[in-house]
C-alpha positions as a Markdown table, in Angstrom:
| # | Residue | x | y | z |
|---|---|---|---|---|
| 1 | Met | 4.3 | -0.4 | -39.0 |
| 2 | Gln | 1.5 | -1.8 | -36.9 |
| 3 | Asp | 3.3 | -0.8 | -33.7 |
| 4 | Lys | 3.5 | 2.8 | -34.9 |
| 5 | Ile | -0.2 | 2.8 | -35.6 |
| 6 | Asn | -1.0 | 1.3 | -32.2 |
| 7 | Lys | 1.2 | 3.9 | -30.4 |
| 8 | Gln | -0.5 | 6.7 | -32.3 |
| 9 | Asp | -3.9 | 5.3 | -31.4 |
| 10 | Arg | -3.0 | 5.1 | -27.7 |
| 11 | Glu | -1.6 | 8.6 | -27.7 |
| 12 | Trp | -4.7 | 10.0 | -29.4 |
| 13 | Met | -7.0 | 8.2 | -26.9 |
| 14 | Ile | -5.0 | 9.6 | -23.9 |
| 15 | Lys | -5.1 | 13.1 | -25.3 |
| 16 | Tyr | -8.8 | 12.7 | -26.1 |
| 17 | Trp | -9.7 | 11.4 | -22.6 |
| 18 | Ala | -7.6 | 14.1 | -20.9 |
| 19 | Asn | -9.4 | 16.8 | -22.8 |
| 20 | Tyr | -12.7 | 15.2 | -22.1 |
| 21 | Ile | -12.0 | 15.2 | -18.3 |
| 22 | Arg | -10.9 | 18.9 | -18.5 |
| 23 | Thr | -14.0 | 20.0 | -20.4 |
| 24 | His | -16.8 | 18.0 | -18.7 |
| 25 | Pro | -18.1 | 18.1 | -15.1 |
| 26 | Asp | -16.7 | 15.4 | -12.8 |
| 27 | Lys | -20.3 | 14.0 | -12.4 |
| 28 | Asp | -20.5 | 13.3 | -16.2 |
| 29 | Trp | -17.3 | 11.4 | -16.7 |
| 30 | Ser | -17.3 | 9.6 | -13.4 |
| 31 | Arg | -20.8 | 8.2 | -14.1 |
| 32 | Gln | -19.6 | 7.0 | -17.5 |
| 33 | Gln | -16.6 | 5.3 | -16.0 |
| 34 | Lys | -18.8 | 3.6 | -13.4 |
| 35 | Glu | -21.1 | 2.3 | -16.2 |
| 36 | Leu | -18.1 | 1.0 | -18.1 |
| 37 | Ile | -16.5 | -0.7 | -15.1 |
| 38 | Asp | -19.8 | -2.2 | -14.0 |
| 39 | Ser | -20.4 | -3.6 | -17.5 |
| 40 | Leu | -17.0 | -5.3 | -17.4 |
| 41 | Ile | -17.7 | -6.9 | -14.0 |
| 42 | Ser | -21.1 | -8.2 | -14.8 |
């Protein structure tokens, strides 16, 4: 059961992110990705 929930969560996130990229300017989402990656490195 948990595997099915995890798969559904992953699929939802992929669809959400793909839609976000399509509907927002490159500058917005690339800045957000940079902030996320920088926070993981620090």
